[in-house]
C-alpha positions as YAML, in Angstrom:
chain: A
units: angstrom
residues:
- id: 1
  name: MET
  ca: [75.71, 107.70, 49.30]
- id: 2
  name: ALA
  ca: [79.10, 106.09, 48.68]
- id: 3
  name: GLU
  ca: [81.91, 108.27, 47.40]
- id: 4
  name: PHE
  ca: [85.04, 106.93, 45.78]
- id: 5
  name: VAL
  ca: [88.62, 107.90, 45.11]
- id: 6
  name: THR
  ca: [89.87, 106.72, 41.73]
- id: 7
  name: VAL
  ca: [93.52, 105.69, 42.08]
- id: 8
  name: THR
  ca: [95.70, 106.18, 39.00]
- id: 9
  name: ALA
  ca: [99.41, 105.91, 38.28]
- id: 10
  name: GLU
  ca: [99.66, 109.64, 39.00]
- id: 11
  name: THR
  ca: [97.84, 109.45, 42.36]
- id: 12
  name: LEU
  ca: [99.14, 106.08, 43.56]
- id: 13
  name: ASP
  ca: [101.62, 107.52, 46.04]
- id: 14
  name: GLU
  ca: [99.03, 109.96, 47.38]
- id: 15
  name: HIS
  ca: [96.24, 107.45, 47.96]
- id: 16
  name: GLY
  ca: [97.98, 104.08, 48.14]
- id: 17
  name: PHE
  ca: [96.03, 100.91, 47.45]
- id: 18
  name: PHE
  ca: [94.40, 100.13, 50.82]
- id: 19
  name: CYS
  ca: [96.36, 96.99, 51.72]
- id: 20
  name: LYS
  ca: [99.54, 97.20, 53.82]
- id: 21
  name: MET
  ca: [99.21, 100.98, 54.09]
- id: 22
  name: SER
  ca: [101.04, 100.94, 57.43]
- id: 23
  name: ASP
  ca: [104.03, 99.13, 55.93]
- id: 24
  name: ARG
  ca: [104.93, 101.07, 52.81]
- id: 25
  name: GLY
  ca: [108.58, 100.14, 53.12]
- id: 26
  name: SER
  ca: [107.97, 96.41, 52.93]
- id: 27
  name: ALA
  ca: [108.95, 94.27, 49.95]
- id: 28
  name: GLY
  ca: [105.33, 93.24, 49.44]
- id: 29
  name: TRP
  ca: [104.06, 96.82, 49.32]
- id: 30
  name: LYS
  ca: [106.79, 97.85, 46.88]
- id: 31
  name: ALA
  ca: [106.09, 94.86, 44.65]
- id: 32
  name: LYS
  ca: [102.36, 95.63, 44.58]
- id: 33
  name: ARG
  ca: [103.03, 99.26, 43.77]
- id: 34
  name: ALA
  ca: [105.21, 98.29, 40.81]
- id: 35
  name: TRP
  ca: [102.62, 95.74, 39.71]
- id: 36
  name: LEU
  ca: [99.88, 98.37, 39.74]
- id: 37
  name: GLU
  ca: [101.96, 100.85, 37.76]
- id: 38
  name: ALA
  ca: [102.31, 98.25, 35.02]
- id: 39
  name: ARG
  ca: [98.62, 97.30, 35.11]
- id: 40
  name: PHE
  ca: [97.07, 100.78, 34.86]
- id: 41
  name: ASP
  ca: [98.08, 100.93, 31.21]
- id: 42
  name: GLU
  ca: [96.22, 97.63, 30.71]
- id: 43
  name: GLY
  ca: [92.97, 99.07, 32.04]
- id: 44
  name: LEU
  ca: [93.14, 98.15, 35.71]
- id: 45
  name: GLN
  ca: [90.75, 100.16, 37.87]
- id: 46
  name: LEU
  ca: [91.09, 100.82, 41.60]
- id: 47
  name: ARG
  ca: [88.47, 102.58, 43.70]
- id: 48
  name: LEU
  ca: [88.82, 103.39, 47.40]
- id: 49
  name: LEU
  ca: [85.97, 104.42, 49.65]
- id: 50
  name: SER
  ca: [86.44, 108.02, 50.78]
- id: 51
  name: GLY
  ca: [85.04, 110.12, 53.62]
- id: 52
  name: GLY
  ca: [86.75, 108.07, 56.31]
- id: 53
  name: GLU
  ca: [85.17, 104.78, 55.19]
- id: 54
  name: ARG
  ca: [87.32, 101.70, 54.69]
- id: 55
  name: GLY
  ca: [86.98, 99.55, 51.60]
- id: 56
  name: PHE
  ca: [88.03, 99.14, 47.98]
- id: 57
  name: ILE
  ca: [87.48, 97.33, 44.74]
- id: 58
  name: GLU
  ca: [90.06, 96.35, 42.12]
- id: 59
  name: PHE
  ca: [88.96, 95.17, 38.67]
- id: 60
  name: MET
  ca: [90.21, 95.07, 35.09]
- id: 61
  name: PRO
  ca: [89.34, 93.87, 31.58]
- id: 62
  name: GLY
  ca: [88.90, 90.10, 31.49]
- id: 63
  name: PRO
  ca: [91.64, 89.25, 28.96]
- id: 64
  name: LYS
  ca: [94.20, 91.00, 31.18]
- id: 65
  name: SER
  ca: [92.87, 89.86, 34.57]
- id: 66
  name: TRP
  ca: [95.08, 88.04, 37.07]
- id: 67
  name: ARG
  ca: [92.63, 85.27, 37.88]
- id: 68
  name: ALA
  ca: [92.67, 81.86, 36.23]
- id: 69
  name: VAL
  ca: [89.69, 82.78, 34.04]
- id: 70
  name: GLU
  ca: [89.33, 82.35, 30.29]
- id: 71
  name: ASP
  ca: [86.86, 83.42, 27.56]
- id: 72
  name: ALA
  ca: [86.37, 86.75, 29.32]
- id: 73
  name: GLU
  ca: [86.92, 89.06, 26.34]
- id: 74
  name: GLU
  ca: [83.55, 90.77, 26.83]
- id: 75
  name: PHE
  ca: [83.86, 90.95, 30.61]
- id: 76
  name: VAL
  ca: [85.44, 92.92, 33.38]
- id: 77
  name: VAL
  ca: [86.80, 90.69, 36.15]
- id: 78
  name: ILE
  ca: [86.81, 91.76, 39.79]
- id: 79
  name: HIS
  ca: [90.08, 90.96, 41.52]
- id: 80
  name: CYS
  ca: [89.35, 92.15, 45.04]
- id: 81
  name: LEU
  ca: [86.40, 93.53, 46.97]
- id: 82
  name: TRP
  ca: [86.92, 94.38, 50.61]
- id: 83
  name: VAL
  ca: [84.93, 96.44, 53.12]
- id: 84
  name: VAL
  ca: [86.15, 96.34, 56.71]
- id: 85
  name: GLY
  ca: [85.53, 97.59, 60.23]
- id: 86
  name: LEU
  ca: [82.77, 100.09, 60.91]
- id: 87
  name: SER
  ca: [82.20, 100.49, 57.16]
- id: 88
  name: ARG
  ca: [80.57, 97.07, 56.97]
- id: 89
  name: GLY
  ca: [76.80, 96.87, 56.87]
- id: 90
  name: LYS
  ca: [76.39, 100.18, 55.02]
- id: 91
  name: ARG
  ca: [75.88, 98.74, 51.51]
- id: 92
  name: PHE
  ca: [79.32, 99.87, 50.39]
- id: 93
  name: ALA
  ca: [80.05, 96.49, 48.79]
- id: 94
  name: ARG
  ca: [76.94, 96.94, 46.65]
- id: 95
  name: ALA
  ca: [78.07, 100.43, 45.65]
- id: 96
  name: LEU
  ca: [81.57, 99.23, 44.75]
- id: 97
  name: ILE
  ca: [80.17, 96.42, 42.61]
- id: 98
  name: ALA
  ca: [77.87, 98.91, 40.88]
- id: 99
  name: GLU
  ca: [80.89, 101.09, 40.17]
- id: 100
  name: ALA
  ca: [82.58, 98.18, 38.38]
- id: 101
  name: GLU
  ca: [79.41, 97.51, 36.38]
- id: 102
  name: THR
  ca: [79.12, 101.17, 35.36]
- id: 103
  name: TRP
  ca: [82.73, 101.29, 34.23]
- id: 104
  name: ALA
  ca: [82.24, 98.07, 32.25]
- id: 105
  name: ARG
  ca: [79.21, 99.46, 30.38]
- id: 106
  name: GLU
  ca: [80.85, 102.80, 29.69]
- id: 107
  name: ASN
  ca: [83.92, 101.09, 28.26]
- id: 108
  name: GLY
  ca: [82.17, 98.64, 25.95]
- id: 109
  name: TYR
  ca: [82.12, 95.49, 28.07]
- id: 110
  name: ARG
  ca: [78.94, 93.43, 28.27]
- id: 111
  name: GLY
  ca: [79.32, 91.79, 31.67]
- id: 112
  name: VAL
  ca: [81.19, 91.60, 34.97]
- id: 113
  name: ALA
  ca: [82.55, 88.45, 36.60]
- id: 114
  name: GLY
  ca: [84.12, 87.66, 39.94]
- id: 115
  name: LEU
  ca: [85.73, 84.66, 41.59]
- id: 116
  name: THR
  ca: [84.21, 83.71, 44.93]
- id: 117
  name: SER
  ca: [85.21, 81.26, 47.63]
- id: 118
  name: ARG
  ca: [83.69, 79.75, 50.74]
- id: 119
  name: GLY
  ca: [87.15, 79.97, 52.29]
- id: 120
  name: ASN
  ca: [89.34, 83.04, 52.81]
- id: 121
  name: TRP
  ca: [90.75, 85.94, 50.82]
- id: 122
  name: LEU
  ca: [88.07, 86.07, 48.13]
- id: 123
  name: ILE
  ca: [84.53, 87.42, 47.82]
- id: 124
  name: ALA
  ca: [81.91, 85.30, 49.61]
- id: 125
  name: PRO
  ca: [79.44, 83.84, 47.06]
- id: 126
  name: GLY
  ca: [76.40, 85.55, 48.56]
- id: 127
  name: VAL
  ca: [77.85, 89.03, 48.09]
- id: 128
  name: LEU
  ca: [77.63, 88.77, 44.31]
- id: 129
  name: GLU
  ca: [74.51, 86.60, 44.28]
- id: 130
  name: HIS
  ca: [72.60, 89.35, 46.07]
- id: 131
  name: GLN
  ca: [73.49, 91.70, 43.21]
- id: 132
  name: GLY
  ca: [72.10, 89.42, 40.50]
- id: 133
  name: TYR
  ca: [75.20, 87.38, 39.69]
- id: 134
  name: ARG
  ca: [74.94, 83.67, 38.96]
- id: 135
  name: ARG
  ca: [77.38, 80.80, 38.98]
- id: 136
  name: VAL
  ca: [78.83, 80.07, 35.54]
- id: 137
  name: ASP
  ca: [81.63, 77.71, 36.57]
- id: 138
  name: SER
  ca: [83.02, 76.12, 39.72]
- id: 139
  name: CYS
  ca: [85.90, 74.14, 41.15]
- id: 140
  name: GLY
  ca: [85.55, 71.38, 43.73]
- id: 141
  name: GLU
  ca: [87.69, 73.25, 46.24]
- id: 142
  name: GLY
  ca: [84.90, 75.74, 47.01]
- id: 143
  name: PHE
  ca: [85.54, 78.25, 44.23]
- id: 144
  name: GLU
  ca: [82.75, 79.66, 42.07]
- id: 145
  name: LEU
  ca: [83.02, 81.94, 39.07]
- id: 146
  name: GLN
  ca: [79.98, 84.20, 39.10]
- id: 147
  name: ALA
  ca: [78.89, 86.60, 36.38]
- id: 148
  name: LYS
  ca: [76.25, 89.16, 35.55]
- id: 149
  name: ALA
  ca: [75.83, 89.15, 31.80]
- id: 150
  name: PRO
  ca: [72.30, 89.62, 30.43]
- id: 151
  name: GLY
  ca: [71.89, 88.21, 26.94]
- id: 152
  name: ILE
  ca: [75.43, 86.87, 26.54]
- id: 153
  name: ASP
  ca: [75.78, 83.28, 25.36]
- id: 154
  name: ARG
  ca: [79.54, 82.89, 25.66]
- id: 155
  name: LEU
  ca: [80.36, 83.10, 29.34]
- id: 156
  name: PRO
  ca: [83.77, 83.06, 31.00]
- id: 157
  name: LYS
  ca: [85.10, 79.85, 32.51]
- id: 158
  name: LEU
  ca: [87.83, 78.72, 34.87]
- id: 159
  name: SER
  ca: [91.08, 77.62, 33.27]
- id: 160
  name: GLY
  ca: [90.95, 74.11, 34.75]
- id: 161
  name: ASN
  ca: [93.54, 71.31, 34.74]
- id: 162
  name: TRP
  ca: [94.29, 72.12, 38.39]
- id: 163
  name: ALA
  ca: [95.66, 68.68, 39.33]
- id: 164
  name: ALA
  ca: [97.98, 68.53, 36.33]
- id: 165
  name: LYS
  ca: [99.33, 72.00, 37.08]
- id: 166
  name: ALA
  ca: [100.00, 71.01, 40.69]
- id: 167
  name: GLU
  ca: [101.69, 67.77, 39.62]
- id: 168
  name: ALA
  ca: [103.97, 69.74, 37.31]
- id: 169
  name: CYS
  ca: [105.51, 71.39, 40.37]
- id: 170
  name: GLY
  ca: [107.17, 68.09, 41.24]
- id: 171
  name: PRO
  ca: [108.36, 66.86, 44.64]
- id: 172
  name: GLY
  ca: [108.85, 69.01, 47.71]
- id: 173
  name: VAL
  ca: [107.19, 72.32, 48.51]
- id: 174
  name: THR
  ca: [106.46, 74.87, 45.80]
- id: 175
  name: VAL
  ca: [105.02, 78.35, 46.20]
- id: 176
  name: LEU
  ca: [103.56, 80.01, 43.12]
- id: 177
  name: ARG
  ca: [102.73, 83.67, 43.61]
- id: 178
  name: SER
  ca: [102.26, 86.96, 41.84]
- id: 179
  name: ALA
  ca: [102.73, 90.52, 43.06]
- id: 180
  name: GLN
  ca: [98.98, 91.21, 42.78]
- id: 181
  name: CYS
  ca: [98.60, 90.85, 46.55]
- id: 182
  name: PRO
  ca: [101.12, 92.65, 48.79]
- id: 183
  name: TYR
  ca: [100.83, 90.02, 51.55]
- id: 184
  name: LEU
  ca: [102.27, 87.20, 49.47]
- id: 185
  name: VAL
  ca: [105.95, 88.01, 49.85]
- id: 186
  name: ASP
  ca: [105.42, 87.28, 53.53]
- id: 187
  name: ALA
  ca: [103.30, 84.22, 52.72]
- id: 188
  name: ALA
  ca: [106.16, 82.76, 50.68]
- id: 189
  name: ARG
  ca: [108.59, 83.47, 53.53]
- id: 190
  name: GLN
  ca: [106.33, 81.69, 56.01]
- id: 191
  name: ALA
  ca: [105.96, 78.73, 53.65]
- id: 192
  name: ARG
  ca: [109.74, 78.52, 53.17]
- id: 193
  name: ALA
  ca: [110.25, 78.47, 56.95]
- id: 194
  name: ALA
  ca: [107.59, 75.78, 57.34]
- id: 195
  name: ALA
  ca: [109.23, 73.62, 54.69]
- id: 196
  name: ALA
  ca: [112.58, 74.00, 56.45]
- id: 197
  name: ARG
  ca: [111.07, 72.91, 59.77]
- id: 198
  name: LEU
  ca: [109.75, 69.77, 58.08]
- id: 199
  name: GLY
  ca: [112.97, 69.09, 56.21]
- id: 200
  name: LEU
  ca: [111.30, 69.50, 52.82]
- id: 201
  name: GLY
  ca: [112.78, 70.97, 49.66]
- id: 202
  name: PHE
  ca: [111.42, 74.37, 48.65]
- id: 203
  name: LYS
  ca: [111.16, 76.43, 45.49]
- id: 204
  name: GLU
  ca: [109.29, 79.58, 44.55]
- id: 205
  name: ILE
  ca: [107.79, 80.41, 41.16]
- id: 206
  name: LEU
  ca: [106.90, 84.02, 40.44]
- id: 207
  name: LEU
  ca: [103.90, 84.46, 38.15]
- id: 208
  name: GLU
  ca: [104.91, 87.49, 36.14]
- id: 209
  name: THR
  ca: [102.10, 87.79, 33.57]
- id: 210
  name: ALA
  ca: [98.37, 87.15, 33.36]
- id: 211
  name: GLU
  ca: [99.22, 84.35, 30.92]
- id: 212
  name: ASP
  ca: [101.43, 82.74, 33.60]
- id: 213
  name: VAL
  ca: [98.43, 82.74, 35.95]
- id: 214
  name: ARG
  ca: [96.21, 80.88, 33.49]
- id: 215
  name: ARG
  ca: [98.96, 78.52, 32.37]
- id: 216
  name: LEU
  ca: [100.59, 77.62, 35.68]
- id: 217
  name: SER
  ca: [98.27, 78.28, 38.63]
- id: 218
  name: PRO
  ca: [96.94, 75.07, 40.24]
- id: 219
  name: ASN
  ca: [93.87, 76.92, 41.59]
- id: 220
  name: PRO
  ca: [91.43, 79.54, 40.24]
- id: 221
  name: TYR
  ca: [92.70, 82.30, 42.54]
- id: 222
  name: GLY
  ca: [95.86, 82.43, 40.48]
- id: 223
  name: THR
  ca: [97.72, 84.78, 42.79]
- id: 224
  name: TYR
  ca: [99.03, 82.25, 45.30]
- id: 225
  name: ALA
  ca: [99.36, 78.50, 45.68]
- id: 226
  name: LEU
  ca: [101.13, 76.32, 48.23]
- id: 227
  name: VAL
  ca: [101.89, 72.93, 46.69]
- id: 228
  name: LYS
  ca: [103.38, 69.83, 48.31]
- id: 229
  name: ASP
  ca: [104.51, 66.86, 46.23]
- id: 230
  name: GLY
  ca: [102.28, 67.81, 43.34]
- id: 231
  name: ARG
  ca: [99.16, 68.60, 45.38]
- id: 232
  name: CYS
  ca: [97.82, 72.09, 46.12]
- id: 233
  name: VAL
  ca: [97.28, 72.38, 49.89]
- id: 234
  name: ALA
  ca: [96.42, 76.10, 50.22]
- id: 235
  name: TYR
  ca: [95.61, 79.08, 48.02]
- id: 236
  name: HIS
  ca: [96.05, 81.91, 50.53]
- id: 237
  name: HIS
  ca: [98.47, 83.30, 53.09]
- id: 238
  name: LEU
  ca: [99.21, 81.00, 56.04]
- id: 239
  name: ARG
  ca: [101.27, 81.77, 59.10]
- id: 240
  name: GLU
  ca: [104.27, 79.51, 59.58]
- id: 241
  name: ALA
  ca: [102.55, 77.28, 62.17]
- id: 242
  name: ASP
  ca: [99.50, 76.87, 59.94]
- id: 243
  name: ALA
  ca: [101.68, 76.18, 56.92]
- id: 244
  name: VAL
  ca: [103.46, 73.45, 58.89]
- id: 245
  name: LYS
  ca: [100.08, 71.83, 59.62]
- id: 246
  name: ALA
  ca: [99.01, 72.06, 55.98]
- id: 247
  name: LEU
  ca: [102.28, 70.60, 54.72]
- id: 248
  name: ALA
  ca: [102.45, 67.87, 57.35]
- id: 249
  name: GLY
  ca: [98.95, 66.62, 56.54]
...
């Protein structure tokens, strides 16, 4: 049976937040820590697998979530779900999802939603589908918004207008990122270096609120976007060489 550690503002330094645990002095780790401290008061929930197992889930009330999702007032939105190494294949992902569903019910929410992707850095669609979730919205870049919400007519949706939001970035290379993921300080650095190698202008936009994510993000992930000349070319961390390829294409 899965056992969890509930991370709070008071226990954050004791337990950490799973990602970048070996690099607590990095700018990305510090930014994520500060981001979490501000989010706990907004209802963010973080559960870590205990007993030597490796995995976690992060979720929060829909109206405050840092995904480009709207009409989620009655929902909890999963940000991240990750089970790694020898902990995989033990049904821990199912247990972590069930933990989010239990918290949602106990706190007056009527459903749970999660953004999935057939690419990287997000939940694979089948993980939620196997737990009774169904697609309620999608984006042509391989994103699906899935939800479990028995008896609810008004379902959450993706914010949309992705192309217009990308075009608003203008010429050159733009990185939009939040502090929700501790790896994205490095991702922005790699993108900046790639732009310099290609002789392209570069700017960085920090998404500082959940409203910024919905208003500005050119993809549903909302936490990171790499944009070239008004077109989103990646939504997740790329090493410098891979960023060069994406930007040169």
